[in-house]
mmCIF file of the protein (N, C-alpha, C, O) and its ligand, coordinates in Angstrom:
data_MODEL
# 
_entry.id   MODEL 
# 
loop_
_entity.id 
_entity.type 
_entity.pdbx_number_of_molecules 
1 polymer     1 
2 non-polymer 1 
# 
_entity_poly.entity_id                      1 
_entity_poly.type                           'polypeptide(L)' 
_entity_poly.nstd_linkage                   no 
_entity_poly.nstd_monomer                   no 
_entity_poly.pdbx_seq_one_letter_code       MVVQTQRDDATWYECEDCGLLFDDQSDAQEHEEHCDAEGPSYIQ 
_entity_poly.pdbx_seq_one_letter_code_can   MVVQTQRDDATWYECEDCGLLFDDQSDAQEHEEHCDAEGPSYIQ 
_entity_poly.pdbx_strand_id                 A 
# 
loop_
_entity_poly_seq.entity_id 
_entity_poly_seq.num 
_entity_poly_seq.mon_id 
_entity_poly_seq.hetero 
1 1  MET n 
1 2  VAL n 
1 3  VAL n 
1 4  GLN n 
1 5  THR n 
1 6  GLN n 
1 7  ARG n 
1 8  ASP n 
1 9  ASP n 
1 10 ALA n 
1 11 THR n 
1 12 TRP n 
1 13 TYR n 
1 14 GLU n 
1 15 CYS n 
1 16 GLU n 
1 17 ASP n 
1 18 CYS n 
1 19 GLY n 
1 20 LEU n 
1 21 LEU n 
1 22 PHE n 
1 23 ASP n 
1 24 ASP n 
1 25 GLN n 
1 26 SER n 
1 27 ASP n 
1 28 ALA n 
1 29 GLN n 
1 30 GLU n 
1 31 HIS n 
1 32 GLU n 
1 33 GLU n 
1 34 HIS n 
1 35 CYS n 
1 36 ASP n 
1 37 ALA n 
1 38 GLU n 
1 39 GLY n 
1 40 PRO n 
1 41 SER n 
1 42 TYR n 
1 43 ILE n 
1 44 GLN n 
# 
loop_
_struct_asym.id 
_struct_asym.entity_id 
A 1 
B 2 
# 
loop_
_chem_comp.id 
_chem_comp.type 
_chem_comp.mon_nstd_flag 
ALA 'L-peptide linking' y 
ARG 'L-peptide linking' y 
ASP 'L-peptide linking' y 
CYS 'L-peptide linking' y 
GLN 'L-peptide linking' y 
GLU 'L-peptide linking' y 
GLY 'peptide linking'   y 
HIS 'L-peptide linking' y 
ILE 'L-peptide linking' y 
LEU 'L-peptide linking' y 
MET 'L-peptide linking' y 
PHE 'L-peptide linking' y 
PRO 'L-peptide linking' y 
SER 'L-peptide linking' y 
THR 'L-peptide linking' y 
TRP 'L-peptide linking' y 
TYR 'L-peptide linking' y 
VAL 'L-peptide linking' y 
ZN  non-polymer         . 
# 
_pdbx_entity_nonpoly.entity_id   2 
_pdbx_entity_nonpoly.name        ? 
_pdbx_entity_nonpoly.comp_id     ZN 
# 
_pdbx_nonpoly_scheme.asym_id         B 
_pdbx_nonpoly_scheme.entity_id       2 
_pdbx_nonpoly_scheme.mon_id          ZN 
_pdbx_nonpoly_scheme.ndb_seq_num     1 
_pdbx_nonpoly_scheme.pdb_seq_num     101 
_pdbx_nonpoly_scheme.auth_seq_num    101 
_pdbx_nonpoly_scheme.pdb_mon_id      ZN 
_pdbx_nonpoly_scheme.auth_mon_id     ZN 
_pdbx_nonpoly_scheme.pdb_strand_id   A 
_pdbx_nonpoly_scheme.pdb_ins_code    . 
# 
loop_
_atom_site.group_PDB 
_atom_site.id 
_atom_site.type_symbol 
_atom_site.label_atom_id 
_atom_site.label_alt_id 
_atom_site.label_comp_id 
_atom_site.label_asym_id 
_atom_site.label_entity_id 
_atom_site.label_seq_id 
_atom_site.pdbx_PDB_ins_code 
_atom_site.Cartn_x 
_atom_site.Cartn_y 
_atom_site.Cartn_z 
_atom_site.occupancy 
_atom_site.B_iso_or_equiv 
_atom_site.pdbx_formal_charge 
_atom_site.auth_seq_id 
_atom_site.auth_comp_id 
_atom_site.auth_asym_id 
_atom_site.auth_atom_id 
_atom_site.pdbx_PDB_model_num 
ATOM   1   N  N  . MET A 1 1  ? 0.925  -1.216 0.003  1.00 0.00 ? 1   MET A N  1 
ATOM   2   C  CA . MET A 1 1  ? 0.147  -0.054 -0.062 1.00 0.00 ? 1   MET A CA 1 
ATOM   3   C  C  . MET A 1 1  ? 0.897  1.282  -0.005 1.00 0.00 ? 1   MET A C  1 
ATOM   4   O  O  . MET A 1 1  ? 1.894  1.394  0.710  1.00 0.00 ? 1   MET A O  1 
ATOM   5   N  N  . VAL A 1 2  ? 0.441  2.281  -0.735 1.00 0.00 ? 2   VAL A N  1 
ATOM   6   C  CA . VAL A 1 2  ? 1.145  3.488  -0.862 1.00 0.00 ? 2   VAL A CA 1 
ATOM   7   C  C  . VAL A 1 2  ? 0.518  4.551  0.129  1.00 0.00 ? 2   VAL A C  1 
ATOM   8   O  O  . VAL A 1 2  ? -0.692 4.773  0.081  1.00 0.00 ? 2   VAL A O  1 
ATOM   9   N  N  . VAL A 1 3  ? 1.314  5.186  0.998  1.00 0.00 ? 3   VAL A N  1 
ATOM   10  C  CA . VAL A 1 3  ? 0.703  6.188  1.783  1.00 0.00 ? 3   VAL A CA 1 
ATOM   11  C  C  . VAL A 1 3  ? 1.440  7.593  1.509  1.00 0.00 ? 3   VAL A C  1 
ATOM   12  O  O  . VAL A 1 3  ? 2.645  7.701  1.281  1.00 0.00 ? 3   VAL A O  1 
ATOM   13  N  N  . GLN A 1 4  ? 0.525  8.640  1.569  1.00 0.00 ? 4   GLN A N  1 
ATOM   14  C  CA . GLN A 1 4  ? 1.195  10.057 1.505  1.00 0.00 ? 4   GLN A CA 1 
ATOM   15  C  C  . GLN A 1 4  ? 1.780  10.333 2.787  1.00 0.00 ? 4   GLN A C  1 
ATOM   16  O  O  . GLN A 1 4  ? 1.311  9.985  3.871  1.00 0.00 ? 4   GLN A O  1 
ATOM   17  N  N  . THR A 1 5  ? 2.996  11.081 2.563  1.00 0.00 ? 5   THR A N  1 
ATOM   18  C  CA . THR A 1 5  ? 3.473  11.635 3.787  1.00 0.00 ? 5   THR A CA 1 
ATOM   19  C  C  . THR A 1 5  ? 4.113  12.990 3.578  1.00 0.00 ? 5   THR A C  1 
ATOM   20  O  O  . THR A 1 5  ? 4.689  13.205 2.512  1.00 0.00 ? 5   THR A O  1 
ATOM   21  N  N  . GLN A 1 6  ? 4.053  13.965 4.563  1.00 0.00 ? 6   GLN A N  1 
ATOM   22  C  CA . GLN A 1 6  ? 4.594  15.304 4.535  1.00 0.00 ? 6   GLN A CA 1 
ATOM   23  C  C  . GLN A 1 6  ? 5.997  15.262 5.055  1.00 0.00 ? 6   GLN A C  1 
ATOM   24  O  O  . GLN A 1 6  ? 6.268  14.752 6.142  1.00 0.00 ? 6   GLN A O  1 
ATOM   25  N  N  . ARG A 1 7  ? 6.948  15.845 4.208  1.00 0.00 ? 7   ARG A N  1 
ATOM   26  C  CA . ARG A 1 7  ? 8.337  15.876 4.723  1.00 0.00 ? 7   ARG A CA 1 
ATOM   27  C  C  . ARG A 1 7  ? 9.016  17.012 4.092  1.00 0.00 ? 7   ARG A C  1 
ATOM   28  O  O  . ARG A 1 7  ? 9.029  17.103 2.865  1.00 0.00 ? 7   ARG A O  1 
ATOM   29  N  N  . ASP A 1 8  ? 9.621  17.949 4.897  1.00 0.00 ? 8   ASP A N  1 
ATOM   30  C  CA . ASP A 1 8  ? 10.358 19.092 4.344  1.00 0.00 ? 8   ASP A CA 1 
ATOM   31  C  C  . ASP A 1 8  ? 9.338  19.938 3.383  1.00 0.00 ? 8   ASP A C  1 
ATOM   32  O  O  . ASP A 1 8  ? 9.690  20.327 2.269  1.00 0.00 ? 8   ASP A O  1 
ATOM   33  N  N  . ASP A 1 9  ? 8.028  20.184 3.933  1.00 0.00 ? 9   ASP A N  1 
ATOM   34  C  CA . ASP A 1 9  ? 7.177  20.848 3.196  1.00 0.00 ? 9   ASP A CA 1 
ATOM   35  C  C  . ASP A 1 9  ? 6.890  20.314 1.703  1.00 0.00 ? 9   ASP A C  1 
ATOM   36  O  O  . ASP A 1 9  ? 6.522  21.089 0.821  1.00 0.00 ? 9   ASP A O  1 
ATOM   37  N  N  . ALA A 1 10 ? 7.070  19.040 1.497  1.00 0.00 ? 10  ALA A N  1 
ATOM   38  C  CA . ALA A 1 10 ? 6.818  18.356 0.258  1.00 0.00 ? 10  ALA A CA 1 
ATOM   39  C  C  . ALA A 1 10 ? 6.011  17.197 0.692  1.00 0.00 ? 10  ALA A C  1 
ATOM   40  O  O  . ALA A 1 10 ? 6.040  16.747 1.837  1.00 0.00 ? 10  ALA A O  1 
ATOM   41  N  N  . THR A 1 11 ? 5.221  16.691 -0.368 1.00 0.00 ? 11  THR A N  1 
ATOM   42  C  CA . THR A 1 11 ? 4.524  15.517 -0.261 1.00 0.00 ? 11  THR A CA 1 
ATOM   43  C  C  . THR A 1 11 ? 5.227  14.247 -0.785 1.00 0.00 ? 11  THR A C  1 
ATOM   44  O  O  . THR A 1 11 ? 5.705  14.293 -1.918 1.00 0.00 ? 11  THR A O  1 
ATOM   45  N  N  . TRP A 1 12 ? 5.321  13.223 -0.122 1.00 0.00 ? 12  TRP A N  1 
ATOM   46  C  CA . TRP A 1 12 ? 6.159  12.153 -0.635 1.00 0.00 ? 12  TRP A CA 1 
ATOM   47  C  C  . TRP A 1 12 ? 5.210  10.877 -0.570 1.00 0.00 ? 12  TRP A C  1 
ATOM   48  O  O  . TRP A 1 12 ? 4.233  10.852 0.179  1.00 0.00 ? 12  TRP A O  1 
ATOM   49  N  N  . TYR A 1 13 ? 5.498  10.004 -1.256 1.00 0.00 ? 13  TYR A N  1 
ATOM   50  C  CA . TYR A 1 13 ? 4.696  8.702  -1.386 1.00 0.00 ? 13  TYR A CA 1 
ATOM   51  C  C  . TYR A 1 13 ? 5.397  7.522  -0.763 1.00 0.00 ? 13  TYR A C  1 
ATOM   52  O  O  . TYR A 1 13 ? 6.468  7.176  -1.263 1.00 0.00 ? 13  TYR A O  1 
ATOM   53  N  N  . GLU A 1 14 ? 4.974  6.946  0.145  1.00 0.00 ? 14  GLU A N  1 
ATOM   54  C  CA . GLU A 1 14 ? 5.804  5.867  0.869  1.00 0.00 ? 14  GLU A CA 1 
ATOM   55  C  C  . GLU A 1 14 ? 5.173  4.492  0.581  1.00 0.00 ? 14  GLU A C  1 
ATOM   56  O  O  . GLU A 1 14 ? 3.981  4.248  0.767  1.00 0.00 ? 14  GLU A O  1 
ATOM   57  N  N  . CYS A 1 15 ? 6.088  3.606  0.105  1.00 0.00 ? 15  CYS A N  1 
ATOM   58  C  CA . CYS A 1 15 ? 5.682  2.191  0.048  1.00 0.00 ? 15  CYS A CA 1 
ATOM   59  C  C  . CYS A 1 15 ? 5.618  1.613  1.537  1.00 0.00 ? 15  CYS A C  1 
ATOM   60  O  O  . CYS A 1 15 ? 6.616  1.509  2.251  1.00 0.00 ? 15  CYS A O  1 
ATOM   61  N  N  . GLU A 1 16 ? 4.348  1.257  1.912  1.00 0.00 ? 16  GLU A N  1 
ATOM   62  C  CA . GLU A 1 16 ? 4.263  0.829  3.321  1.00 0.00 ? 16  GLU A CA 1 
ATOM   63  C  C  . GLU A 1 16 ? 4.844  -0.495 3.390  1.00 0.00 ? 16  GLU A C  1 
ATOM   64  O  O  . GLU A 1 16 ? 5.175  -0.871 4.514  1.00 0.00 ? 16  GLU A O  1 
ATOM   65  N  N  . ASP A 1 17 ? 5.041  -1.299 2.386  1.00 0.00 ? 17  ASP A N  1 
ATOM   66  C  CA . ASP A 1 17 ? 5.557  -2.544 2.478  1.00 0.00 ? 17  ASP A CA 1 
ATOM   67  C  C  . ASP A 1 17 ? 7.085  -2.702 2.849  1.00 0.00 ? 17  ASP A C  1 
ATOM   68  O  O  . ASP A 1 17 ? 7.531  -3.557 3.615  1.00 0.00 ? 17  ASP A O  1 
ATOM   69  N  N  . CYS A 1 18 ? 7.835  -1.709 2.161  1.00 0.00 ? 18  CYS A N  1 
ATOM   70  C  CA . CYS A 1 18 ? 9.309  -1.711 2.465  1.00 0.00 ? 18  CYS A CA 1 
ATOM   71  C  C  . CYS A 1 18 ? 9.873  -0.321 2.954  1.00 0.00 ? 18  CYS A C  1 
ATOM   72  O  O  . CYS A 1 18 ? 11.044 -0.176 3.305  1.00 0.00 ? 18  CYS A O  1 
ATOM   73  N  N  . GLY A 1 19 ? 8.934  0.685  2.945  1.00 0.00 ? 19  GLY A N  1 
ATOM   74  C  CA . GLY A 1 19 ? 9.394  2.000  3.462  1.00 0.00 ? 19  GLY A CA 1 
ATOM   75  C  C  . GLY A 1 19 ? 10.013 2.974  2.476  1.00 0.00 ? 19  GLY A C  1 
ATOM   76  O  O  . GLY A 1 19 ? 10.372 4.099  2.824  1.00 0.00 ? 19  GLY A O  1 
ATOM   77  N  N  . LEU A 1 20 ? 10.134 2.487  1.166  1.00 0.00 ? 20  LEU A N  1 
ATOM   78  C  CA . LEU A 1 20 ? 10.820 3.449  0.175  1.00 0.00 ? 20  LEU A CA 1 
ATOM   79  C  C  . LEU A 1 20 ? 9.890  4.687  -0.092 1.00 0.00 ? 20  LEU A C  1 
ATOM   80  O  O  . LEU A 1 20 ? 8.667  4.586  -0.192 1.00 0.00 ? 20  LEU A O  1 
ATOM   81  N  N  . LEU A 1 21 ? 10.556 5.814  -0.193 1.00 0.00 ? 21  LEU A N  1 
ATOM   82  C  CA . LEU A 1 21 ? 9.923  7.018  -0.413 1.00 0.00 ? 21  LEU A CA 1 
ATOM   83  C  C  . LEU A 1 21 ? 10.081 7.423  -1.898 1.00 0.00 ? 21  LEU A C  1 
ATOM   84  O  O  . LEU A 1 21 ? 11.163 7.332  -2.478 1.00 0.00 ? 21  LEU A O  1 
ATOM   85  N  N  . PHE A 1 22 ? 8.857  7.913  -2.533 1.00 0.00 ? 22  PHE A N  1 
ATOM   86  C  CA . PHE A 1 22 ? 8.920  8.375  -3.737 1.00 0.00 ? 22  PHE A CA 1 
ATOM   87  C  C  . PHE A 1 22 ? 8.408  9.867  -3.826 1.00 0.00 ? 22  PHE A C  1 
ATOM   88  O  O  . PHE A 1 22 ? 7.608  10.261 -2.977 1.00 0.00 ? 22  PHE A O  1 
ATOM   89  N  N  . ASP A 1 23 ? 8.851  10.720 -4.845 1.00 0.00 ? 23  ASP A N  1 
ATOM   90  C  CA . ASP A 1 23 ? 8.242  12.041 -4.871 1.00 0.00 ? 23  ASP A CA 1 
ATOM   91  C  C  . ASP A 1 23 ? 7.108  12.134 -5.899 1.00 0.00 ? 23  ASP A C  1 
ATOM   92  O  O  . ASP A 1 23 ? 6.500  13.178 -6.133 1.00 0.00 ? 23  ASP A O  1 
ATOM   93  N  N  . ASP A 1 24 ? 6.863  10.900 -6.523 1.00 0.00 ? 24  ASP A N  1 
ATOM   94  C  CA . ASP A 1 24 ? 5.896  10.875 -7.532 1.00 0.00 ? 24  ASP A CA 1 
ATOM   95  C  C  . ASP A 1 24 ? 5.012  9.733  -7.205 1.00 0.00 ? 24  ASP A C  1 
ATOM   96  O  O  . ASP A 1 24 ? 5.494  8.625  -6.969 1.00 0.00 ? 24  ASP A O  1 
ATOM   97  N  N  . GLN A 1 25 ? 3.648  9.972  -7.180 1.00 0.00 ? 25  GLN A N  1 
ATOM   98  C  CA . GLN A 1 25 ? 2.676  8.952  -6.842 1.00 0.00 ? 25  GLN A CA 1 
ATOM   99  C  C  . GLN A 1 25 ? 2.605  7.715  -7.687 1.00 0.00 ? 25  GLN A C  1 
ATOM   100 O  O  . GLN A 1 25 ? 2.427  6.588  -7.225 1.00 0.00 ? 25  GLN A O  1 
ATOM   101 N  N  . SER A 1 26 ? 2.769  8.027  -9.072 1.00 0.00 ? 26  SER A N  1 
ATOM   102 C  CA . SER A 1 26 ? 2.731  6.886  -9.978 1.00 0.00 ? 26  SER A CA 1 
ATOM   103 C  C  . SER A 1 26 ? 3.921  6.115  -9.849 1.00 0.00 ? 26  SER A C  1 
ATOM   104 O  O  . SER A 1 26 ? 3.874  4.889  -9.940 1.00 0.00 ? 26  SER A O  1 
ATOM   105 N  N  . ASP A 1 27 ? 4.997  6.734  -9.643 1.00 0.00 ? 27  ASP A N  1 
ATOM   106 C  CA . ASP A 1 27 ? 6.287  5.972  -9.360 1.00 0.00 ? 27  ASP A CA 1 
ATOM   107 C  C  . ASP A 1 27 ? 6.085  4.989  -8.094 1.00 0.00 ? 27  ASP A C  1 
ATOM   108 O  O  . ASP A 1 27 ? 6.465  3.818  -8.121 1.00 0.00 ? 27  ASP A O  1 
ATOM   109 N  N  . ALA A 1 28 ? 5.444  5.588  -6.971 1.00 0.00 ? 28  ALA A N  1 
ATOM   110 C  CA . ALA A 1 28 ? 5.236  4.681  -5.820 1.00 0.00 ? 28  ALA A CA 1 
ATOM   111 C  C  . ALA A 1 28 ? 4.369  3.584  -6.030 1.00 0.00 ? 28  ALA A C  1 
ATOM   112 O  O  . ALA A 1 28 ? 4.605  2.481  -5.536 1.00 0.00 ? 28  ALA A O  1 
ATOM   113 N  N  . GLN A 1 29 ? 3.252  3.849  -6.824 1.00 0.00 ? 29  GLN A N  1 
ATOM   114 C  CA . GLN A 1 29 ? 2.319  2.863  -7.109 1.00 0.00 ? 29  GLN A CA 1 
ATOM   115 C  C  . GLN A 1 29 ? 2.762  1.822  -7.935 1.00 0.00 ? 29  GLN A C  1 
ATOM   116 O  O  . GLN A 1 29 ? 2.337  0.677  -7.780 1.00 0.00 ? 29  GLN A O  1 
ATOM   117 N  N  . GLU A 1 30 ? 3.701  2.161  -8.929 1.00 0.00 ? 30  GLU A N  1 
ATOM   118 C  CA . GLU A 1 30 ? 4.255  1.206  -9.747 1.00 0.00 ? 30  GLU A CA 1 
ATOM   119 C  C  . GLU A 1 30 ? 5.115  0.268  -8.998 1.00 0.00 ? 30  GLU A C  1 
ATOM   120 O  O  . GLU A 1 30 ? 5.070  -0.956 -9.122 1.00 0.00 ? 30  GLU A O  1 
ATOM   121 N  N  . HIS A 1 31 ? 5.914  0.932  -8.201 1.00 0.00 ? 31  HIS A N  1 
ATOM   122 C  CA . HIS A 1 31 ? 6.945  0.091  -7.387 1.00 0.00 ? 31  HIS A CA 1 
ATOM   123 C  C  . HIS A 1 31 ? 6.079  -0.817 -6.356 1.00 0.00 ? 31  HIS A C  1 
ATOM   124 O  O  . HIS A 1 31 ? 6.463  -1.965 -6.131 1.00 0.00 ? 31  HIS A O  1 
ATOM   125 N  N  . GLU A 1 32 ? 4.996  -0.346 -5.774 1.00 0.00 ? 32  GLU A N  1 
ATOM   126 C  CA . GLU A 1 32 ? 4.230  -1.269 -4.866 1.00 0.00 ? 32  GLU A CA 1 
ATOM   127 C  C  . GLU A 1 32 ? 3.664  -2.391 -5.466 1.00 0.00 ? 32  GLU A C  1 
ATOM   128 O  O  . GLU A 1 32 ? 3.495  -3.456 -4.874 1.00 0.00 ? 32  GLU A O  1 
ATOM   129 N  N  . GLU A 1 33 ? 3.320  -2.146 -6.803 1.00 0.00 ? 33  GLU A N  1 
ATOM   130 C  CA . GLU A 1 33 ? 2.817  -3.331 -7.505 1.00 0.00 ? 33  GLU A CA 1 
ATOM   131 C  C  . GLU A 1 33 ? 3.742  -4.438 -7.502 1.00 0.00 ? 33  GLU A C  1 
ATOM   132 O  O  . GLU A 1 33 ? 3.292  -5.578 -7.385 1.00 0.00 ? 33  GLU A O  1 
ATOM   133 N  N  . HIS A 1 34 ? 5.096  -4.221 -7.627 1.00 0.00 ? 34  HIS A N  1 
ATOM   134 C  CA . HIS A 1 34 ? 6.129  -5.055 -7.882 1.00 0.00 ? 34  HIS A CA 1 
ATOM   135 C  C  . HIS A 1 34 ? 6.932  -5.329 -6.537 1.00 0.00 ? 34  HIS A C  1 
ATOM   136 O  O  . HIS A 1 34 ? 7.967  -5.995 -6.523 1.00 0.00 ? 34  HIS A O  1 
ATOM   137 N  N  . CYS A 1 35 ? 6.380  -4.772 -5.442 1.00 0.00 ? 35  CYS A N  1 
ATOM   138 C  CA . CYS A 1 35 ? 7.306  -4.804 -4.206 1.00 0.00 ? 35  CYS A CA 1 
ATOM   139 C  C  . CYS A 1 35 ? 6.845  -6.260 -3.616 1.00 0.00 ? 35  CYS A C  1 
ATOM   140 O  O  . CYS A 1 35 ? 5.668  -6.607 -3.513 1.00 0.00 ? 35  CYS A O  1 
ATOM   141 N  N  . ASP A 1 36 ? 7.929  -7.016 -3.264 1.00 0.00 ? 36  ASP A N  1 
ATOM   142 C  CA . ASP A 1 36 ? 7.708  -8.140 -2.605 1.00 0.00 ? 36  ASP A CA 1 
ATOM   143 C  C  . ASP A 1 36 ? 8.099  -8.234 -1.051 1.00 0.00 ? 36  ASP A C  1 
ATOM   144 O  O  . ASP A 1 36 ? 8.223  -9.261 -0.384 1.00 0.00 ? 36  ASP A O  1 
ATOM   145 N  N  . ALA A 1 37 ? 8.244  -7.044 -0.689 1.00 0.00 ? 37  ALA A N  1 
ATOM   146 C  CA . ALA A 1 37 ? 8.655  -7.057 0.890  1.00 0.00 ? 37  ALA A CA 1 
ATOM   147 C  C  . ALA A 1 37 ? 7.417  -6.923 1.616  1.00 0.00 ? 37  ALA A C  1 
ATOM   148 O  O  . ALA A 1 37 ? 7.031  -5.874 2.133  1.00 0.00 ? 37  ALA A O  1 
ATOM   149 N  N  . GLU A 1 38 ? 6.749  -8.138 1.636  1.00 0.00 ? 38  GLU A N  1 
ATOM   150 C  CA . GLU A 1 38 ? 5.530  -8.207 2.294  1.00 0.00 ? 38  GLU A CA 1 
ATOM   151 C  C  . GLU A 1 38 ? 5.829  -8.560 3.922  1.00 0.00 ? 38  GLU A C  1 
ATOM   152 O  O  . GLU A 1 38 ? 6.766  -9.282 4.265  1.00 0.00 ? 38  GLU A O  1 
ATOM   153 N  N  . GLY A 1 39 ? 4.907  -7.952 4.842  1.00 0.00 ? 39  GLY A N  1 
ATOM   154 C  CA . GLY A 1 39 ? 5.161  -8.130 6.124  1.00 0.00 ? 39  GLY A CA 1 
ATOM   155 C  C  . GLY A 1 39 ? 6.463  -7.835 6.632  1.00 0.00 ? 39  GLY A C  1 
ATOM   156 O  O  . GLY A 1 39 ? 7.126  -8.768 7.087  1.00 0.00 ? 39  GLY A O  1 
ATOM   157 N  N  . PRO A 1 40 ? 6.989  -6.520 6.621  1.00 0.00 ? 40  PRO A N  1 
ATOM   158 C  CA . PRO A 1 40 ? 8.037  -6.074 7.164  1.00 0.00 ? 40  PRO A CA 1 
ATOM   159 C  C  . PRO A 1 40 ? 8.142  -6.423 8.550  1.00 0.00 ? 40  PRO A C  1 
ATOM   160 O  O  . PRO A 1 40 ? 7.129  -6.416 9.250  1.00 0.00 ? 40  PRO A O  1 
ATOM   161 N  N  . SER A 1 41 ? 9.364  -6.754 9.060  1.00 0.00 ? 41  SER A N  1 
ATOM   162 C  CA . SER A 1 41 ? 9.525  -7.100 10.526 1.00 0.00 ? 41  SER A CA 1 
ATOM   163 C  C  . SER A 1 41 ? 9.545  -5.908 11.242 1.00 0.00 ? 41  SER A C  1 
ATOM   164 O  O  . SER A 1 41 ? 9.195  -6.058 12.413 1.00 0.00 ? 41  SER A O  1 
ATOM   165 N  N  . TYR A 1 42 ? 9.858  -4.703 10.903 1.00 0.00 ? 42  TYR A N  1 
ATOM   166 C  CA . TYR A 1 42 ? 10.011 -3.515 11.747 1.00 0.00 ? 42  TYR A CA 1 
ATOM   167 C  C  . TYR A 1 42 ? 8.697  -2.822 12.121 1.00 0.00 ? 42  TYR A C  1 
ATOM   168 O  O  . TYR A 1 42 ? 8.721  -1.859 12.887 1.00 0.00 ? 42  TYR A O  1 
ATOM   169 N  N  . ILE A 1 43 ? 7.519  -3.295 11.589 1.00 0.00 ? 43  ILE A N  1 
ATOM   170 C  CA . ILE A 1 43 ? 6.206  -2.749 11.869 1.00 0.00 ? 43  ILE A CA 1 
ATOM   171 C  C  . ILE A 1 43 ? 5.998  -3.167 13.221 1.00 0.00 ? 43  ILE A C  1 
ATOM   172 O  O  . ILE A 1 43 ? 6.245  -4.310 13.604 1.00 0.00 ? 43  ILE A O  1 
ATOM   173 N  N  . GLN A 1 44 ? 5.471  -2.106 14.070 1.00 0.00 ? 44  GLN A N  1 
ATOM   174 C  CA . GLN A 1 44 ? 5.165  -2.401 15.497 1.00 0.00 ? 44  GLN A CA 1 
ATOM   175 C  C  . GLN A 1 44 ? 3.882  -3.166 15.617 1.00 0.00 ? 44  GLN A C  1 
ATOM   176 O  O  . GLN A 1 44 ? 3.465  -3.501 16.726 1.00 0.00 ? 44  GLN A O  1 
HETATM 177 ZN ZN . ZN  B 2 .  ? 8.142  -1.443 -1.447 1.00 0.00 2 101 ZN  A ZN 1 
# 
């Protein structure tokens, strides 16, 4: 899942699966579709 996040007065898009940040929503969504980092161990 891709979530929006605010950082340095800019909007970023974060892949919830692996934590990668993107400045473009379509890039984030395309990554997320191919991200296989399911169930990251660092989630509380
Ligand atoms: Zn990812």
